[in-house]
N, C-alpha and C positions, 0 to 999 in steps of 0.2 A: 504493499499500500504506500509506502514511503515514511518520511521521516517529520515528526510534529514536534515543535518546541512550545513550551507554555512558560512565560515569564510571570511569575506570581509571588505574593508574599507568603504562600503556604509551602509545608514540605510534604514529601512523601516518605513513608517507610521508616519514620522516627518517632512513631508512637503518638503524634499530635492528633489533634482534631481534625476532621474532613470538612472542607468547605466545597463550594460548586466547583472550584477550579480543580481540585482532586478528583471529584466524581467524574469531571469532564474527561480529565487525563485517562481515568481507568476506561471510560466507554470508548476512547480513541484507540487505546491499547486492544480492547477486544475486537475492534475493526480492523485490526491488523498493522496499525500505525507502529513505528519505533518511537516510542514517547520519551521526550526529554524534558523534565520540570527542573526549571532554574529558580530557585528560591532568591528573591531579590529584598530590598528594603532592609537590609542588614550591614553592619560594617563594625570598625573597630569602635565608632562611636556609640555603637549599641551598648557597650559595657557602662557607658555613663548613665543608662536609664535605670530608674527605679525597678522596672519590670524587664529583666534582661533575658531577652528570648535566647540569646547565644548561651547563656550559663545553663538554660534547661536543655540544650541539644548537645553539649560538649563539643570539642573541637576537633575529633577524629575525623570527621568527614567534612571539614571546611574546604572549600576551593578544590574539589576534585569530584569526579563522577563515581557514583556508588549505585548498586543494583537494588530495587526494591520493587516488588510486587509486579514484576514482568517490566518494569519501566527503569530509566535511568534519572537519578536525582543529582543535583548540584547545588550544594549549600554556598553560595556566592557571599564571601565576607572580604570586600575590598577595605581599604583604609577608611574611606568615607562613602556616603550615601546622601541622597537629598533628604533633608530633615524636615520635621514638621513646622507647624505654623507657629508654635508657642515660643515665646522668649525672644529678646532682642538680639542675642548672639545668633540664635538660629535664623532669624529674620535676614541678618547680614550674610550668613553663610549659603543661604539656600541657593541664590541666582548662579554663582559659580559651580556649585555642587550639580546643579541641573544641567549645566552646560557641560560638565566634565564627566558626567557619569557614565555615558555611552562609551566614551575612550577607555573607560577602566575595564570594560568587559575583557574577561581573560581569554588568552588564545585558545584554552582548552574548550570554551564554549563556542568562540568564532569558528574554529575550524569545522566541526560538525554542522554549525548553523548553516554553513554556505549551501548545503545539500537538503535544507529543510523545504518540504513541500507546503507546509502550514504552520503558522506562527500564531500564537494567542497571547496577547498581553492584557493583563488584568488591571483593573482601576486601583493603581497603588503607584509608588515611585517607579515602578517599570515603564510608566509612559515616558519618562526620560530616555529610554533605550531606543524609542522607534526609529529615530534616524539613522542610528547604527545598524540596526536590524535590518532596515530597508536597504541599506547600502550592501550588507553581507549577504542576505538571503535574497537574492535577486529574483529568484523563480518561485518564491513562496507567495501565497495568499496569506495576508495579515489581517488578523480579526481582532478588535478592541471588545473585551467583555466588560460592559460598564455595569459591574455588580453594585457599585455605589458611586455616588458624588464625591469627588475628590475632597473638596473643602469641607463636607459634612464630616468625614471621617478623619478630619484633621490634618490633611495634606497641604503643603504650602500653596499658596495662590498661584505661584509661579509655575507649578505643575500643571494647574488648570488652563493657564494661558498656553503652555506648551502644547497640551492636549487640542485645545481649539485651533491652533494654529496647523498642527499635524493632521487633524481629523479628515480632511478630505483625501488624505493620501492612503488612509486605511481602506481595504478592500471592504470591509464591512464593520459597522459598530453594531454590536448585539445588545440589546437592553432586556432585562426580565421583567419590567414594568412599564406600563404605558406611560406613566408619569414622567419617565426619563427620555420618552422618545424625541422631544424638541431640545434636548440640550445641546446637541451639535447639530445646529441646522444645515451646516455645509457638508456633512457627512451622509453616507449611505447608511441608514440605521434600519434595523428590524426588531420587531419584538418577538423574542424566543424566552419563553417562560422558563424558570427552573424546573427540574425534576427530583426525583428521589431515587434511591437505591432500592427498587421493589424488592431485589432478591433478599436483601438483609431482612426486610421487614416481613417478608412472606415466610421466613424461616422460622419455626417453632423454637420457644425458648422457655426456660423455667423462669419463673417470676423471681426476681430479686427481693421482693418486699416480703418480710415476715407478716406484716399485717397493714392495715390500710385505715383510711384512705390515703393515697399518694399524689402529691402534686410535683411535677417534675419541669425543670427550667433549664434549658440548652442554651449555652452561649453568654457572652458578657457583653455584647455590643450595646453601647448606650443603656446599659442596665440601670434601671431606677432602684437603687439599693435602700432608699428609706422607704420606699413603698414595699419592698420585699421583706424587711424588717417588720414592718407593720402587719402584714397579712400573716407572717410567721407566728407574731406574737397574739394576733387576734383569732387564730385558729389552732389552739394547742392539741387538738385532736387529730390534726392533718400533719403527716409527714411531708417535709418539703425537701427535694433533692436538686441541689444547683451544681451544673458542670460548666465550670468557666475557668479561664486562666487567671482572672483578675481577682485578688483576694477580697473577701468581704471587710469593710471599714467598721463592722460592729461585731461583737461578740454573738456566736450563733447560739440561740436556744437549744435544748435538747431535741426539739422536734425539726431542726434543720440540719442536713448533711451537706457540707461543701465538698465535694468529690474532686475539685481541680479539673484540670484539662485531662480528659481521657480519651483513649482511642474510640473511633466511630463504633466498633463491633462491641465495645463493652457498654456503650450508653444504648445501644438499640433495645435490649431487653427492659430497661427502666421506660422507654417510651411505649413498648408495645403493652405493658402491663400497668401502666399508670392509670389514674382516675381523672385526672386534668392535666392539660398542657398550659404552661405559663409563658407569656411573651410580654415581659415587664419592661418595656422600653421606656425611656424617658422622653420627654418632648423636645425635640430639637428641629430648628428650621430647616426645611429641606428634606425630611425624612419620610414624608408621606408615601414614597414608593415602596417602604417595606410591607404596605398592605397587600401588595402583589408578590414581592420577591422574597420574603422571610422564609428561609430554608426550614427553620423549625416549625413555622406554621404549617408548612406543606407536610412535614413528617408527621406532626400532631393529627392532622386532618386525615391523612391516609391510615392511621391507626384508630380512627373513630373517637379520639379525645375531645371533650368540649374545650375550647381554646379561651382563655382569658387574657385580655391585652388592652391597651388604650385604643380608643375608638380609631384614630389614624393608622394604627398599625394592623387592625383586623378586619378593617372595612369589607376587604375582598375574601374573608374566609366565612363560607357559609356556616350559619349556625353558631358564630363565635360570639361571645359574650364580652361586650366592649364597656370600657368605663373612660371617665373623664379625668385625665392624669392630674387635673388641678383639683379635683374632689376625691381625695383618697378613700372616703367611704363608700364612694359608688364601686371602687375596685373590690372592696369587701362584699358588696351586695352582688357583684359579678362572680365573685368565686362561690358565694353561698349558692347562687343558683345554678352553677356549673356542677357543683357536687350532688345537688338534688337532681339535676337532670340525668348525670351519668353518662356513660359512653354509648356512642351512636353508631349507625352504619359507617362503614369505610367510604372515605371520599375517593373521587377519581383524580390521581396525579399522575403526570408523565413519568416514565422512567429516563434515565439519563442516557440510556442507549437511543431513544426516540429524540431525545434533544439535540444529542451528536449528530444524528442524521440529518436533522433539519438544518442544523448550523453548516454542516458541510455542503448541502444541497445550495444553501444561500449565498456561501463565499466562494462557492465554485471549485472546491477542493476535492470533489469526487466523494467516494465512500458509500 
């Protein structure tokens, strides 16, 4: 089938969580592509962060190819990378780092990239690599996967400016939510929604819960921690299970278990056997696209869980119980109603193999 490269902030084969880019990579591998996943948005600067992603992965695999799950991974750790938008020093550093990032791409990546048929660039610091990738992978179809708005997730505005400038040169901009379709008006954009790993959720598993009821919360993106604490304390009879890399800033009561970041396969049984799925996003301007693109909501829906989340983030989830994030009492009412309703029928959600096939057809890469 040929060679596919994915430039993403995610990793493969290192025991971390799975996001849309990892699921897409696996789907491409099943279609016969030689898949290469290059993890970006890391550097020696990462050591300065309070949440040090490098420390969690160790340095044994930095800057070299490794095999994982039938694919090849590359944990790229250059001296510097385009940093986020916070802090005066970061603001000063951002412009030259964005300009230099592509030149830092190592020869170990550039050499096989020359033969790529497909390149997928995720919405993260990897957008700064596009011009170098376009020069190196001359025969490749290049797809931008706009899973998030860059500035909403803390990327520097300079990256958004670079993206807008380069957008017409992408072969396709894929968005998972209609709310994102007009963000890059000069680009060829298409709405292709996320899928789920149906094989995983269709596999029988033993319940990890000794008793119930149980509410599961997957992921830490824009997590409303004060609301989580309030719900946990207001429902002592409910067991809450939080899976996320970000540490909680409050002392967890006995009915809350913070599992940290776990491999996807370990989390699946918690979703399959839960009573309620929580999507406790805090209100952030420009985040309404989560109503269509939240991967956790799709997984909850497929397993028949009643979903509880803020109105803006669950509007597109059939039967979800929404609340006003400015009115915490409304979240308590929503959770109480979800517990009373119980599980329902499974919702129809696309599989990642179907998503990959649609993307390949749209970008003109075969498949």
